[in-house]
C-alpha positions as CSV (number, residue, x, y, z in Angstrom):
1,X,50.2,88.2,116.2
2,X,49.2,84.7,114.7
3,X,48.4,81.6,117.4
4,X,48.1,77.8,115.5
5,X,46.0,75.7,117.9
6,X,47.2,72.3,117.0
7,X,45.0,69.3,118.1
8,X,45.7,65.7,117.9
9,X,44.4,62.6,117.1
10,X,41.2,61.8,118.5
11,X,39.8,65.2,119.2
12,X,37.4,65.7,116.5
13,X,35.6,63.6,118.9
14,X,35.3,66.2,121.4
15,X,32.0,66.4,122.9
16,X,30.8,62.2,122.0
17,X,34.4,60.5,123.2
18,X,34.6,59.7,126.5
19,X,32.4,62.8,127.9
20,X,32.7,61.8,131.6
21,X,36.3,62.3,131.2
22,X,36.9,65.0,128.0
23,X,33.1,67.1,128.5
24,X,30.5,68.0,126.2
25,X,31.9,70.6,124.7
26,X,32.6,70.0,121.1
27,X,36.2,71.2,119.3
28,X,34.1,73.3,116.9
29,X,33.2,75.4,120.6
30,X,36.2,75.0,121.4
31,X,37.9,77.0,118.8
32,X,34.7,79.4,118.6
33,X,35.6,80.6,122.1
34,X,39.1,80.6,121.3
35,X,38.8,82.5,118.8
36,X,36.9,84.9,120.2
37,X,39.5,85.2,123.1
38,X,41.4,86.5,120.9
39,X,40.2,88.9,118.7
40,X,39.9,90.0,122.3
41,X,43.8,90.1,122.4
42,X,43.7,91.4,119.1
43,X,45.7,88.6,118.1
44,X,45.2,86.2,115.3
45,X,44.4,82.3,115.6
46,X,44.1,79.1,113.4
47,X,43.2,76.0,113.9
48,X,43.8,72.6,112.4
49,X,43.3,68.6,113.8
50,X,45.4,66.3,112.7
51,X,45.2,61.9,113.4
52,X,48.1,61.8,111.3
53,X,51.7,62.2,113.0
54,X,53.1,63.5,109.5
55,X,50.4,66.0,108.5
56,X,51.1,67.8,112.1
57,X,54.8,67.7,111.4
58,X,54.4,69.4,108.3
59,X,52.0,71.6,109.8
60,X,54.4,72.7,112.9
61,X,57.7,72.9,110.6
62,X,55.8,75.1,107.5
63,X,54.2,77.3,111.3
64,X,58.0,77.4,111.7
65,X,58.7,79.5,109.1
66,X,60.2,76.7,106.7
67,X,59.1,75.7,103.2
68,X,55.1,74.7,103.4
69,X,55.0,70.7,102.6
70,X,52.7,69.8,99.6
71,X,49.5,69.3,101.3
72,X,49.9,71.5,104.0
73,X,46.6,73.6,104.8
74,X,46.9,77.3,104.2
75,X,46.5,78.5,107.1
76,X,49.0,76.8,108.5
77,X,51.5,78.3,105.8
78,X,52.7,81.4,107.5
79,X,54.9,81.7,110.6
80,X,52.8,81.6,113.8
81,X,54.5,83.4,116.8
82,X,53.6,80.4,119.2
83,X,51.2,77.4,119.5
84,X,49.1,76.0,122.0
85,X,49.0,71.8,121.1
86,X,47.1,69.5,122.4
87,X,49.1,66.7,121.1
88,X,45.8,63.4,122.7
89,X,48.6,60.4,123.2
90,X,51.7,61.2,121.0
91,X,51.6,63.8,124.0
92,X,53.5,60.0,125.9
93,X,54.7,59.2,123.8
94,X,56.0,61.0,120.1
95,X,59.2,62.6,120.0
96,X,59.8,63.3,116.5
97,X,56.4,66.0,117.6
98,X,58.8,67.1,120.0
99,X,61.2,67.1,117.7
100,X,59.6,69.1,114.8
101,X,58.7,72.2,117.8
102,X,61.7,72.5,118.6
103,X,63.4,72.5,115.7
104,X,61.6,75.5,114.4
105,X,61.8,77.3,117.0
106,X,58.2,77.8,117.8
107,X,56.8,78.3,121.3
108,X,54.3,76.5,122.4
109,X,51.4,75.7,125.5
110,X,50.9,72.0,126.0
111,X,46.9,72.5,126.6
112,X,44.9,69.1,128.1
113,X,41.7,68.4,128.7
114,X,42.0,66.5,131.8
115,X,44.6,66.2,134.4
116,X,46.5,64.3,132.5
117,X,48.9,63.5,136.3
118,X,46.2,61.8,137.9
119,X,45.2,59.5,134.8
120,X,46.6,56.2,133.6
121,X,50.7,55.1,134.3
122,X,51.3,55.9,130.7
123,X,49.5,59.0,130.7
124,X,51.2,61.4,132.8
125,X,54.6,61.0,131.3
126,X,54.7,63.7,128.4
127,X,57.3,63.9,125.9
128,X,56.8,67.7,124.8
129,X,56.7,69.4,128.4
130,X,60.2,70.5,128.8
131,X,60.2,72.1,125.7
132,X,57.0,74.0,126.3
133,X,56.5,77.2,127.4
134,X,53.7,76.0,130.0
135,X,51.2,73.7,130.7
136,X,47.9,74.4,131.1
137,X,45.6,70.2,132.3
138,X,43.2,69.7,134.0
139,X,41.1,73.4,133.6
140,X,38.8,72.0,130.7
141,X,37.9,73.4,127.5
142,X,38.8,76.7,129.5
143,X,42.3,75.4,129.4
144,X,42.7,76.7,125.9
145,X,41.7,80.1,126.6
146,X,43.9,80.2,129.4
147,X,46.9,79.6,127.8
148,X,46.8,81.4,124.7
149,X,46.1,84.5,127.6
150,X,49.2,83.3,129.0
151,X,51.3,83.0,125.3
152,X,50.1,86.0,124.4
153,X,51.4,88.0,127.2
154,X,54.6,86.2,127.6
155,X,55.5,87.1,123.8
156,X,53.9,90.9,124.5
157,X,56.6,91.1,127.7
158,X,59.8,89.9,125.6
159,X,59.1,92.7,123.2
160,X,58.3,94.9,125.6
């Protein structure tokens, strides 16, 4: 089983960006922990962080089994069984991202470090959540691990 872990804009700044809100854990540390949990679960995790929306959409298309666009990183050229996605600010605005996920039927769990429903009004709405298998928010970096465990359990139950 192959799970993609996709992160949107500015998440490369984790650890230093607004630590009072997002914590001091870096994206590399989150990825290392998720890789460990994936290994414990017997699955493969692939990781990517995107500051350009079109690049993320191209990766999603490839992960959903569509031919990879030129420039798509090698780890995204093979189909994934599901994804964890922290779309950052695109969570609140990107119908194109939602359409990409649903267009290739890629099951996903939406993940956020902070609780978006206790933040500024413009951050309290997700255009992705209605298509998601689940949502984990407000639990910091641990949320990624919980999302991974949850989506793997769902996929295994469906296959059984």
